[in-house]
A tleap script that builds the chain and sets N, CA, C and O, in Angstrom:
source leaprc.protein.ff14SB
mol = sequence {
  NPRO ALA PHE GLU LYS ALA ALA VAL ALA LEU
  GLU PRO ASN VAL ARG LEU ALA LYS LEU ASN
  THR ASP GLU GLU GLN GLN ILE GLY ALA GLN
  PHE ASP ILE ARG SER ILE PRO THR MET VAL
  LEU PHE LYS ASP GLY LYS GLU ILE ALA ARG
  GLN SER GLY ALA MET MET GLY GLY GLN ILE
  GLU GLN TRP VAL LYS GLN GLN LEU CALA
}
set mol.1.N position { 0.913 -1.301 0.123 }
set mol.1.CA position { -0.234 0.018 -0.134 }
set mol.1.C position { 0.884 1.364 -0.039 }
set mol.1.O position { 0.572 2.310 -0.762 }
set mol.2.N position { 1.948 1.503 0.654 }
set mol.2.CA position { 2.734 2.280 0.767 }
set mol.2.C position { 3.530 2.702 -0.536 }
set mol.2.O position { 3.916 3.862 -0.679 }
set mol.3.N position { 3.744 1.793 -1.405 }
set mol.3.CA position { 4.311 1.845 -2.588 }
set mol.3.C position { 3.393 2.532 -3.631 }
set mol.3.O position { 3.788 3.448 -4.352 }
set mol.4.N position { 2.037 1.982 -3.660 }
set mol.4.CA position { 0.923 2.436 -4.557 }
set mol.4.C position { 0.684 3.789 -4.196 }
set mol.4.O position { 0.459 4.607 -5.087 }
set mol.5.N position { 0.704 4.138 -2.963 }
set mol.5.CA position { 0.389 5.471 -2.435 }
set mol.5.C position { 1.325 6.414 -2.847 }
set mol.5.O position { 0.906 7.483 -3.292 }
set mol.6.N position { 2.553 6.196 -2.774 }
set mol.6.CA position { 3.750 6.872 -3.366 }
set mol.6.C position { 3.639 7.056 -4.819 }
set mol.6.O position { 3.836 8.164 -5.319 }
set mol.7.N position { 3.338 6.045 -5.511 }
set mol.7.CA position { 3.379 6.079 -7.163 }
set mol.7.C position { 2.236 7.001 -7.674 }
set mol.7.O position { 2.308 7.737 -8.659 }
set mol.8.N position { 1.160 6.840 -6.839 }
set mol.8.CA position { -0.037 8.002 -7.091 }
set mol.8.C position { 0.408 9.371 -6.855 }
set mol.8.O position { 0.025 10.285 -7.585 }
set mol.9.N position { 1.228 9.567 -5.832 }
set mol.9.CA position { 1.345 10.930 -5.443 }
set mol.9.C position { 2.563 11.527 -6.437 }
set mol.9.O position { 2.620 12.731 -6.688 }
set mol.10.N position { 3.486 10.608 -6.952 }
set mol.10.CA position { 4.610 11.120 -7.776 }
set mol.10.C position { 4.326 11.284 -9.111 }
set mol.10.O position { 5.078 11.960 -9.814 }
set mol.11.N position { 3.237 10.700 -9.602 }
set mol.11.CA position { 2.981 10.611 -11.061 }
set mol.11.C position { 2.564 12.070 -11.447 }
set mol.11.O position { 2.043 12.641 -10.489 }
set mol.12.N position { 2.626 12.657 -12.315 }
set mol.12.CA position { 3.089 12.167 -13.776 }
set mol.12.C position { 4.884 12.326 -13.886 }
set mol.12.O position { 5.546 11.876 -14.822 }
set mol.13.N position { 5.363 12.965 -12.866 }
set mol.13.CA position { 6.814 13.371 -13.173 }
set mol.13.C position { 7.734 12.033 -12.727 }
set mol.13.O position { 8.878 11.895 -13.160 }
set mol.14.N position { 7.123 11.083 -11.831 }
set mol.14.CA position { 8.159 10.018 -11.435 }
set mol.14.C position { 7.157 8.734 -11.779 }
set mol.14.O position { 5.951 8.746 -11.528 }
set mol.15.N position { 7.807 7.717 -12.345 }
set mol.15.CA position { 6.959 6.567 -12.545 }
set mol.15.C position { 7.630 5.364 -11.651 }
set mol.15.O position { 8.800 5.027 -11.831 }
set mol.16.N position { 6.887 4.824 -10.793 }
set mol.16.CA position { 7.495 3.767 -9.797 }
set mol.16.C position { 7.122 2.388 -10.482 }
set mol.16.O position { 5.996 2.258 -10.962 }
set mol.17.N position { 7.917 1.498 -10.528 }
set mol.17.CA position { 7.532 0.048 -11.029 }
set mol.17.C position { 8.206 -0.993 -10.085 }
set mol.17.O position { 9.245 -0.756 -9.469 }
set mol.18.N position { 7.498 -2.202 -10.027 }
set mol.18.CA position { 8.071 -3.116 -9.036 }
set mol.18.C position { 8.571 -4.215 -10.038 }
set mol.18.O position { 8.131 -4.366 -11.178 }
set mol.19.N position { 9.529 -4.940 -9.458 }
set mol.19.CA position { 10.238 -6.135 -9.993 }
set mol.19.C position { 10.091 -7.252 -9.126 }
set mol.19.O position { 10.527 -7.127 -7.982 }
set mol.20.N position { 9.488 -8.459 -9.507 }
set mol.20.CA position { 9.612 -9.653 -8.581 }
set mol.20.C position { 10.988 -10.275 -8.903 }
set mol.20.O position { 11.105 -10.917 -9.946 }
set mol.21.N position { 11.964 -10.133 -8.124 }
set mol.21.CA position { 13.287 -10.728 -8.064 }
set mol.21.C position { 13.208 -12.183 -7.944 }
set mol.21.O position { 14.157 -12.855 -8.350 }
set mol.22.N position { 12.208 -12.727 -7.444 }
set mol.22.CA position { 12.037 -14.317 -7.462 }
set mol.22.C position { 11.853 -14.783 -8.752 }
set mol.22.O position { 12.486 -15.757 -9.156 }
set mol.23.N position { 10.950 -14.115 -9.531 }
set mol.23.CA position { 10.610 -14.513 -10.872 }
set mol.23.C position { 11.655 -13.986 -12.018 }
set mol.23.O position { 11.851 -14.562 -13.089 }
set mol.24.N position { 12.238 -12.869 -11.617 }
set mol.24.CA position { 13.280 -12.220 -12.621 }
set mol.24.C position { 14.536 -12.134 -12.101 }
set mol.24.O position { 15.158 -11.072 -12.112 }
set mol.25.N position { 15.064 -13.361 -11.550 }
set mol.25.CA position { 16.475 -13.240 -11.073 }
set mol.25.C position { 17.551 -12.721 -11.877 }
set mol.25.O position { 18.452 -12.145 -11.266 }
set mol.26.N position { 17.634 -12.818 -13.190 }
set mol.26.CA position { 18.574 -12.223 -14.041 }
set mol.26.C position { 18.559 -10.659 -14.059 }
set mol.26.O position { 19.562 -9.946 -14.099 }
set mol.27.N position { 17.185 -10.219 -14.023 }
set mol.27.CA position { 17.156 -8.763 -13.960 }
set mol.27.C position { 17.655 -8.143 -12.549 }
set mol.27.O position { 18.286 -7.095 -12.418 }
set mol.28.N position { 17.245 -9.001 -11.551 }
set mol.28.CA position { 17.853 -8.753 -10.252 }
set mol.28.C position { 19.230 -8.619 -10.036 }
set mol.28.O position { 19.761 -7.808 -9.278 }
set mol.29.N position { 19.805 -9.486 -10.768 }
set mol.29.CA position { 21.289 -9.714 -10.659 }
set mol.29.C position { 21.770 -8.500 -11.541 }
set mol.29.O position { 22.680 -7.807 -11.086 }
set mol.30.N position { 21.306 -8.234 -12.594 }
set mol.30.CA position { 21.906 -7.197 -13.392 }
set mol.30.C position { 21.845 -5.940 -12.696 }
set mol.30.O position { 22.766 -5.185 -13.009 }
set mol.31.N position { 20.988 -5.460 -11.793 }
set mol.31.CA position { 20.835 -4.282 -11.147 }
set mol.31.C position { 21.527 -4.418 -9.937 }
set mol.31.O position { 21.697 -3.368 -9.318 }
set mol.32.N position { 22.069 -5.682 -9.331 }
set mol.32.CA position { 22.604 -5.694 -8.244 }
set mol.32.C position { 21.844 -5.610 -7.008 }
set mol.32.O position { 22.275 -5.045 -6.003 }
set mol.33.N position { 20.490 -6.287 -7.106 }
set mol.33.CA position { 19.602 -6.198 -6.041 }
set mol.33.C position { 19.850 -7.282 -5.209 }
set mol.33.O position { 19.676 -8.410 -5.670 }
set mol.34.N position { 20.284 -7.114 -3.884 }
set mol.34.CA position { 20.771 -7.993 -2.946 }
set mol.34.C position { 19.742 -8.246 -1.978 }
set mol.34.O position { 19.543 -9.418 -1.656 }
set mol.35.N position { 18.944 -7.176 -1.377 }
set mol.35.CA position { 18.082 -7.410 -0.535 }
set mol.35.C position { 16.752 -6.777 -0.794 }
set mol.35.O position { 16.715 -5.844 -1.596 }
set mol.36.N position { 15.647 -7.182 -0.200 }
set mol.36.CA position { 14.206 -6.772 -0.439 }
set mol.36.C position { 13.702 -6.157 0.641 }
set mol.36.O position { 13.921 -6.698 1.725 }
set mol.37.N position { 13.051 -5.111 0.616 }
set mol.37.CA position { 12.886 -4.269 -0.595 }
set mol.37.C position { 14.059 -3.411 -0.874 }
set mol.37.O position { 14.751 -3.025 0.069 }
set mol.38.N position { 14.353 -3.064 -2.155 }
set mol.38.CA position { 15.435 -2.136 -2.586 }
set mol.38.C position { 14.783 -1.297 -3.550 }
set mol.38.O position { 14.131 -1.800 -4.466 }
set mol.39.N position { 14.924 0.102 -3.398 }
set mol.39.CA position { 14.556 1.223 -4.225 }
set mol.39.C position { 15.612 1.565 -5.128 }
set mol.39.O position { 16.691 1.765 -4.571 }
set mol.40.N position { 15.589 1.693 -6.460 }
set mol.40.CA position { 16.615 2.080 -7.255 }
set mol.40.C position { 15.881 3.256 -8.043 }
set mol.40.O position { 14.754 3.169 -8.532 }
set mol.41.N position { 16.807 4.490 -8.085 }
set mol.41.CA position { 16.146 5.555 -8.739 }
set mol.41.C position { 16.862 5.752 -9.896 }
set mol.41.O position { 18.084 5.721 -9.751 }
set mol.42.N position { 16.352 5.986 -11.230 }
set mol.42.CA position { 16.909 6.288 -12.448 }
set mol.42.C position { 16.578 7.613 -12.959 }
set mol.42.O position { 15.449 8.089 -12.840 }
set mol.43.N position { 17.547 8.213 -13.524 }
set mol.43.CA position { 17.267 9.576 -14.348 }
set mol.43.C position { 17.911 9.297 -15.581 }
set mol.43.O position { 19.043 8.818 -15.651 }
set mol.44.N position { 17.170 9.604 -16.593 }
set mol.44.CA position { 17.704 9.552 -18.101 }
set mol.44.C position { 18.402 8.282 -18.309 }
set mol.44.O position { 19.439 8.229 -18.970 }
set mol.45.N position { 17.812 7.165 -17.714 }
set mol.45.CA position { 18.545 5.880 -17.923 }
set mol.45.C position { 19.623 5.417 -17.023 }
set mol.45.O position { 20.050 4.263 -16.977 }
set mol.46.N position { 20.057 6.500 -16.255 }
set mol.46.CA position { 21.283 6.012 -15.164 }
set mol.46.C position { 20.737 6.208 -13.869 }
set mol.46.O position { 19.875 7.004 -13.499 }
set mol.47.N position { 21.532 5.148 -13.091 }
set mol.47.CA position { 20.951 5.027 -11.700 }
set mol.47.C position { 21.523 6.270 -10.959 }
set mol.47.O position { 22.687 6.590 -11.202 }
set mol.48.N position { 20.836 6.946 -10.128 }
set mol.48.CA position { 21.123 8.185 -9.271 }
set mol.48.C position { 21.163 7.827 -7.964 }
set mol.48.O position { 21.860 8.512 -7.216 }
set mol.49.N position { 20.485 6.774 -7.471 }
set mol.49.CA position { 20.382 6.666 -6.023 }
set mol.49.C position { 19.881 5.062 -5.703 }
set mol.49.O position { 19.396 4.333 -6.568 }
set mol.50.N position { 20.057 4.743 -4.554 }
set mol.50.CA position { 19.626 3.517 -4.122 }
set mol.50.C position { 19.190 3.403 -2.506 }
set mol.50.O position { 19.921 3.965 -1.691 }
set mol.51.N position { 18.245 2.827 -2.132 }
set mol.51.CA position { 17.970 2.670 -0.811 }
set mol.51.C position { 17.366 1.147 -0.527 }
set mol.51.O position { 16.540 0.687 -1.315 }
set mol.52.N position { 17.723 0.530 0.404 }
set mol.52.CA position { 17.332 -0.738 0.639 }
set mol.52.C position { 16.627 -0.702 2.293 }
set mol.52.O position { 16.984 -0.003 3.241 }
set mol.53.N position { 15.757 -1.498 2.240 }
set mol.53.CA position { 14.676 -1.224 3.458 }
set mol.53.C position { 13.513 -0.769 3.323 }
set mol.53.O position { 13.319 0.095 2.468 }
set mol.54.N position { 12.533 -1.202 4.075 }
set mol.54.CA position { 11.015 -0.812 3.970 }
set mol.54.C position { 10.965 0.669 4.338 }
set mol.54.O position { 11.620 1.040 5.312 }
set mol.55.N position { 10.241 1.545 3.638 }
set mol.55.CA position { 9.653 2.634 3.852 }
set mol.55.C position { 8.164 2.891 3.785 }
set mol.55.O position { 7.430 2.179 3.100 }
set mol.56.N position { 7.722 3.910 4.499 }
set mol.56.CA position { 6.205 4.113 4.449 }
set mol.56.C position { 6.095 5.028 3.054 }
set mol.56.O position { 7.086 5.461 2.465 }
set mol.57.N position { 4.848 5.224 2.673 }
set mol.57.CA position { 4.627 5.921 1.581 }
set mol.57.C position { 5.273 7.487 1.441 }
set mol.57.O position { 5.830 7.933 0.438 }
set mol.58.N position { 5.076 8.095 2.541 }
set mol.58.CA position { 5.562 9.534 2.647 }
set mol.58.C position { 7.042 9.490 2.660 }
set mol.58.O position { 7.699 10.404 2.162 }
set mol.59.N position { 7.615 8.402 3.242 }
set mol.59.CA position { 9.012 8.297 3.226 }
set mol.59.C position { 9.570 8.162 1.724 }
set mol.59.O position { 10.514 8.875 1.382 }
set mol.60.N position { 9.088 7.404 0.981 }
set mol.60.CA position { 9.366 7.114 -0.271 }
set mol.60.C position { 9.349 8.388 -1.362 }
set mol.60.O position { 10.178 8.616 -2.243 }
set mol.61.N position { 8.155 9.136 -1.026 }
set mol.61.CA position { 7.997 10.303 -1.825 }
set mol.61.C position { 9.061 11.324 -1.358 }
set mol.61.O position { 9.581 12.082 -2.177 }
set mol.62.N position { 9.346 11.346 -0.212 }
set mol.62.CA position { 10.425 12.407 0.263 }
set mol.62.C position { 11.661 11.987 -0.209 }
set mol.62.O position { 12.422 12.830 -0.686 }
set mol.63.N position { 12.015 10.701 -0.147 }
set mol.63.CA position { 13.272 10.233 -0.630 }
set mol.63.C position { 13.492 10.495 -2.085 }
set mol.63.O position { 14.552 11.000 -2.455 }
set mol.64.N position { 12.513 10.166 -2.962 }
set mol.64.CA position { 12.578 10.441 -4.252 }
set mol.64.C position { 12.953 11.975 -4.599 }
set mol.64.O position { 13.811 12.369 -5.388 }
set mol.65.N position { 12.031 12.767 -3.752 }
set mol.65.CA position { 12.070 14.330 -4.105 }
set mol.65.C position { 13.599 14.606 -3.741 }
set mol.65.O position { 14.282 15.155 -4.605 }
set mol.66.N position { 14.124 14.301 -2.648 }
set mol.66.CA position { 15.362 14.555 -2.200 }
set mol.66.C position { 16.320 14.208 -3.334 }
set mol.66.O position { 17.044 15.093 -3.791 }
set mol.67.N position { 16.359 13.085 -3.767 }
set mol.67.CA position { 17.271 12.525 -4.874 }
set mol.67.C position { 17.384 13.344 -5.897 }
set mol.67.O position { 18.459 13.592 -6.443 }
set mol.68.N position { 16.075 13.911 -6.295 }
set mol.68.CA position { 15.742 14.562 -7.686 }
set mol.68.C position { 16.201 16.016 -7.405 }
set mol.68.O position { 16.540 16.651 -8.404 }
set mol.69.N position { 16.267 16.657 -6.188 }
set mol.69.CA position { 16.584 18.080 -6.088 }
set mol.69.C position { 17.849 18.540 -6.488 }
set mol.69.O position { 18.124 19.737 -6.407 }
savepdb mol mol.pdb
quit
């Protein structure tokens, strides 16, 4: 629910997407995802920030906005 809340709040400037690393292990390895949950923020196709650990919806929004500032 926190992820979905943040996704709605950040649209249309930011798009959040989920990846099931159990089903997509190769993609998880490609992005070096070692713990769940992990948020990886991309800008113009390049990783600009990474955060592991659970966050509430407001924390996700704040983290994204801080990284993009």
